[in-house]
C-alpha positions, -999 to +999 in steps of 0.1 A: +000+000+000+013+035-009+024+057+020-002+084+027+004+120+017+019+142+044-015+159+048-030+125+057-007+113+085-028+091+106-038+106+140-035+143+132-068+149+114-105+156+119-111+126+096-116+094+116-086+070+113-107+043+097-120+067+071-084+077+063-076+040+057-107+039+034-095+070+015-060+057+011-071+023-003-095+040-027-068+064-038-044+035-044-070+018-066-077+050-086-040+054-092-036+017-104-014+007-074-040-020-067-060-034-097-091-054-098-085-090-086-053-082-067-049-089-030-043-060-007-022-061+025-039-079+054-055-063+083-025-071+105+000-058+079-019-025+075-022-022+113+015-027+117+026-005+088+006+025+100+006+020+138-031+016+139-053-007+160-065-038+144-101-028+151-096+005+132-083-013+101-109-040+103-137-014+104-122+002+073-120-031+054-155-040+064-168-007+051-150-012+018-165-046+015-200-033+022-195-007-006-183-035-030-148-021-033-133-052-017-143-088-014-130-111+013-119-147+006-118-169+037-083-180+046-068-158+019-076-122+026-091-091+009-091-085-029-099-055-050-134-058-066-134-027-088-112-003-107-136+026-099-138+025-061-158+057-056-185+047-081-193+083-089-168+110-097-171+137-070-153+170-075-151+200-051-147+233-070-137+263-048-139+296-067-129+331-054-161+349-063-193+348-082-190+366-115-199+362-152-165+348-162-164+325-132-198+312-142-183+304-177-155+283-160-179+264-138-204+257-166-177+245-190-161+224-162-193+207-152-204+200-188-171+186-198-170+162-168-203+148-179-235+137-162-218+109-143-198+134-122-210+154-092-195+189-089-201+209-057-192+245-060-180+266-030-171+303-029-142+313-006-144+351-014-106+355-014-106+345+023-082+320+039-106+315+068-134+305+045-112+282+025-100+265+057-136+258+066-144+244+032-114+221+031-117+209+067-154+201+063-149+182+030-114+167+030-117+130+021-152+133+007-142+141-029-121+125-056-107+159-067-104+194-054-103+222-080-093+256-065-089+291-078-061+302-054-067+339-054-067+354-018-065+388-003-048+374+028-025+347+012+000+336+038+018+305+051-015+295+067-032+296+033-005+274+019-007+249+047-045+246+042-040+238+005-012+214+013-037+193+033-051+181-001-032+151-016-014+163-047-030+136-069-064+151-061-054+188-064-061+210-094-055+247-098-075+270-121-066+305-133-033+307-113-007+284-099+012+286-066+048+294-072+063+274-043+040+243-041+060+211-046+048+178-059+029+166-089-005+181-094-027+195-121-031+232-132-047+252-159-034+287-156-026+320-173+009+333-181+001+368-169+034+385-177+041+370-211+005+372-224-002+408-212+030+420-228+024+403-261-012+416-263-003+452-255+024+449-282-001+436-307-024+465-300+004+491-304-012+506-335-043+515-315-024+525-283-001+549-303-028+576-304-026+580-266+002+599-248+000+585-213-011+550-200-026+545-166-029+511-149-054+511-120-041+482-100-062+476-068-047+469-034-046+433-022-027+400-029-054+386-051-040+401-082-007+389-098+022+413-097+033+400-131+006+422-146+025+452-133+058+438-146+045+433-181+028+467-182+060+485-171+081+466-196+058+474-224+057+511-216+095+513-213+101+492-245+076+513-266+084+547-250+051+555-233+047+577-203+028+557-177+014+558-142+004+529-119-022+537-091-046+518-070-075+543-073-090+563-101-084+600-098-109+620-119-089+652-115-060+636-134-080+626-165-069+643-197-075+639-234-052+612-249-050+591-218-055+554-219-068+534-189-060+497-183-085+484-157-090+453-137-120+460-115-154+467-130-161+494-104-131+514-118-144+508-153-178+524-143-160+554-127-139+561-158-170+558-181-191+581-159-163+607-157-159+607-195-196+610-200-200+639-175-171+658-191-179+651-227-147+631-234-151+607-262-142+571-253-120+555-279-110+588-293-099+612-265-098+586-237-090+550-242-102+521-221-088+485-220-103+462-194-094+427-181-118+397-185-146+398-210-183+397-200-215+400-220-220+435-205-186+447-218-196+436-253-225+461-253-214+487-228-208+521-244-206+506-279-181+479-266-153+478-242-120+464-255-107+436-233-077+414-225-092+381-216-084+345-211-107+318-226-127+309-195-147+282-212-115+266-225-101+267-190-130+248-176-129+222-204-092+216-201-094+212-163-121+186-168-100+167-194-070+165-171-092+148-145-110+125-169-077+115-187-058+112-154-031+135-167-008+155-143+001+185-163+004+223-160-013+238-190-011+274-202-046+287-210-049+309-241-051+347-237-065+371-264-074+407-272-109+417-282-107+450-300-138+472-295-146+509-299-132+519-264-096+514-277 
């Protein structure tokens, strides 16, 4: 039997020890360590290997037998009875917020997994405390844990919570964690490379503006690589620029371009231009992150830098279904509209 992940050391968990044994055996079967028809270690062997009481292991084996995962042969031991120990694929999906583009990810993910899968979606609202509650209450209950790891209060505590999840069951969406070891799945954006390339591809439209503003909100939930790519573009292409975390209406002038992340800032810039008769896309440019149906029609169309959210959800589902442990770069693109 495979040794348990560090996050499942027997004895230091809210999950009962017998349930941890059940989870470990099911995981071994899913990974092909034990195949249908093969004998698994005896109750005594498992008890000795993991320093557990014989009663605890026997309870786990009996539960697995009741579920049809194992069969017992008198005088010989316990044998694997299935290659699909959990029966139904169960996936926990923890997103950072409810929004139009997160809805695209969720819908594509659920649809690609198919009707046989059960996906339960939770919202952690960028909060380590809420993620901790989600994980503690559900660890061991799902085959896979898909997480969007965007947090305002990311810390060592956040990392330790995520590290409770066995790597073979972990999947990241949207962004990766830079210092997480082990083999796991991820479908993420390359913020620095993609943002720079997209700004460079839009140089013909950006050239009509004299100064570029990037309104970058406070908080750890946004990747600093966005700032790096923005600065590098402005320096390489000789644009005057300013990075700020709040929109200052008093500083708006004709021939300014605003790069925006938050929709609240987008609304403020549009309102200001409207109130001061500044023509968007001619006198003041707007380029926003993450496309939504509203941006397609708002003020004759807001130009966006966006990842393909549906593709992200579909690719994540494929990694699970095909049992592939890969880190995949999700495509980024520019949608030109009248605001640019």
